[in-house]
C-alpha positions in Angstrom: 4.4 4.3 -5.8 7.0 1.7 -5.6 9.0 0.4 -2.6 12.7 1.4 -3.1 16.0 1.1 -1.2 16.5 4.2 1.2 19.7 5.5 2.5 17.8 7.0 5.7 16.6 4.8 8.8 13.0 4.2 8.6 10.5 4.4 11.4 8.7 1.6 9.9 9.0 -1.8 11.7 11.8 -4.2 10.2 9.2 -6.7 9.7 7.1 -4.8 7.6 10.2 -3.5 5.4 10.9 -7.4 5.1 7.4 -8.0 3.8 7.8 -5.1 1.3 11.3 -6.5 0.1 10.2 -9.9 0.0 7.1 -9.2 -2.2 8.8 -7.1 -4.1 11.7 -9.2 -5.2 10.1 -12.9 -4.9 6.6 -11.4 -6.2 4.8 -13.4 -3.6 3.9 -12.8 -0.1 6.1 -14.2 2.8 5.0 -17.2 4.6 4.4 -16.8 8.6 7.5 -18.8 9.5 9.7 -17.0 7.0 8.9 -13.7 9.0 8.5 -15.3 12.4 11.9 -16.6 12.2 13.6 -14.0 10.5 12.7 -11.3 13.6 16.2 -12.5 15.7 18.2 -11.4 12.7 16.4 -8.2 11.9 16.8 -7.3 15.7 20.4 -8.1 15.5 20.4 -11.2 17.7 20.5 -14.5 16.2 20.3 -16.0 19.9 17.0 -14.5 20.7 14.6 -16.6 22.4 10.9 -16.4 22.0 10.5 -15.6 18.4 10.0 -19.4 17.6 7.1 -19.9 20.0 3.5 -19.4 20.2 4.2 -16.3 22.4 6.5 -15.0 19.7 3.8 -15.8 17.0 1.3 -13.9 19.3 3.6 -10.9 19.8 4.2 -10.5 16.2 0.4 -10.4 15.3 0.1 -7.6 17.8 2.8 -5.6 16.8 1.4 -6.0 13.1 -2.1 -5.1 14.3 -0.6 -2.0 16.2 2.3 -0.8 14.3 1.5 -1.4 10.5 2.0 1.9 8.9 -0.7 3.8 6.8 -2.1 3.4 4.2 -1.1 -0.2 4.6 -3.2 -3.0 5.7 -2.1 -6.6 5.8 -3.9 -9.7 4.7 -3.4 -13.1 6.1 -4.3 -15.9 3.5 -3.6 -19.3 2.1 -1.3 -18.7 -0.6 -2.9 -20.3 -3.9 0.8 -20.9 -5.1 2.3 -22.1 -2.0 -0.5 -23.8 -0.4 0.7 -22.1 3.0 -0.4 -19.5 5.1 1.1 -15.8 4.1 0.9 -12.3 5.1 0.7 -9.5 2.6 0.9 -5.9 2.7 -1.6 -4.0 0.5 -1.2 -0.1 0.0 -5.1 1.2 0.2 -3.9 4.4 -1.6 -3.2 2.6 -4.8 -6.4 0.3 -4.8 -10.1 0.9 -5.5 -10.9 -2.7 -4.5 -11.7 -3.9 -0.9 -9.6 -6.7 0.3 -11.2 -10.1 1.0 -11.2 -11.5 4.3 -12.4 -10.8 7.7 -11.6 -7.3 9.0 -9.6 -7.0 12.2 -9.3 -3.4 13.5 -6.4 -2.1 15.5 -7.4 -0.5 18.7 -4.6 1.8 18.8 -4.8 2.8 15.3 -8.7 3.0 15.2 -8.8 1.6 11.9 -9.0 -1.8 9.9 -5.2 -3.3 10.1 -5.6 -6.9 9.1 -7.9 -8.8 6.3 -7.7 -12.3 7.3 -9.1 -15.6 5.6 -12.0 -17.1 7.5 -10.2 -20.1 8.3 -7.6 -18.6 10.2 -10.4 -16.8 12.5 -12.6 -19.6 13.4 -11.5 -19.6 17.2 -12.6 -15.9 17.1 -11.5 -12.3 16.1 -8.4 -11.7 18.3 -4.7 -11.9 17.8 -4.5 -14.6 20.3 -7.3 -16.8 18.3 -5.3 -16.2 15.1 -2.0 -17.4 16.5 -3.6 -20.2 18.2 -5.0 -21.2 14.7 -1.8 -20.5 13.0 0.5 -22.2 15.6 -1.9 -25.6 15.2 -0.6 -25.5 11.6 2.9 -24.2 11.9 4.2 -24.8 15.4 6.0 -28.0 14.9 7.8 -26.2 11.7 8.5 -23.4 13.7 10.0 -25.1 16.5 12.3 -27.1 14.3 13.5 -23.7 13.0 12.8 -24.7 9.4 11.5 -21.1 8.1 12.0 -21.1 4.4 9.0 -22.7 2.0 11.0 -24.1 -0.8 10.4 -27.0 -3.2 7.2 -28.0 -1.4 8.6 -27.9 2.4 10.0 -26.0 5.2 13.7 -25.8 5.2 16.5 -23.6 6.8 17.0 -20.4 5.5 19.4 -20.4 2.4 22.0 -17.8 1.5 19.4 -15.8 -0.6 17.0 -15.7 2.3 19.6 -14.5 4.7 20.7 -11.9 2.5 16.9 -10.5 1.8 16.7 -10.6 5.6 20.0 -8.3 5.9 19.0 -6.1 3.2 15.5 -5.3 4.5 16.8 -3.5 7.5 17.9 -0.4 5.1 14.9 -1.0 2.9 12.1 1.7 3.1 8.5 2.4 1.2 9.2 5.7 -1.0 5.7 6.7 -1.9 7.3 9.4 -4.3 9.0 6.7 -6.7 
């Protein structure tokens, strides 16, 4: 099964399509700031308020917990390559391995949706505690509008980032490919 472009409208959340496309094209998971900063663009409102805030981060985590499509789960971890917190989608129908991390179940979906590195749940196993932990590390960067991690630091999105974000609106996981 491979994620592939699709001509029809997807019911999967736009942030989810961006995660899939980012991982497919760049070969690694998206950083939390990259994903959070893309939300206004994904929703067609580059002036949207709130996404670059702790409340916006909490809202994103809640949405991820409630709307990650099956058979996927999400892993929040510290990337070995980047040294940054990242979120990666995992297709549970194509792996026999259980993901590492502390599982967090969605009350709405009644299934484990997140697998989170222990360092991000030390304040508790809730979206509020996770967003607070991530905000402590990333809040300053997010407030500055630096969402793209390039060459060891966060910077403004470049043309390639903006193009990837725009293309993700039409991207869909196709499990028949």
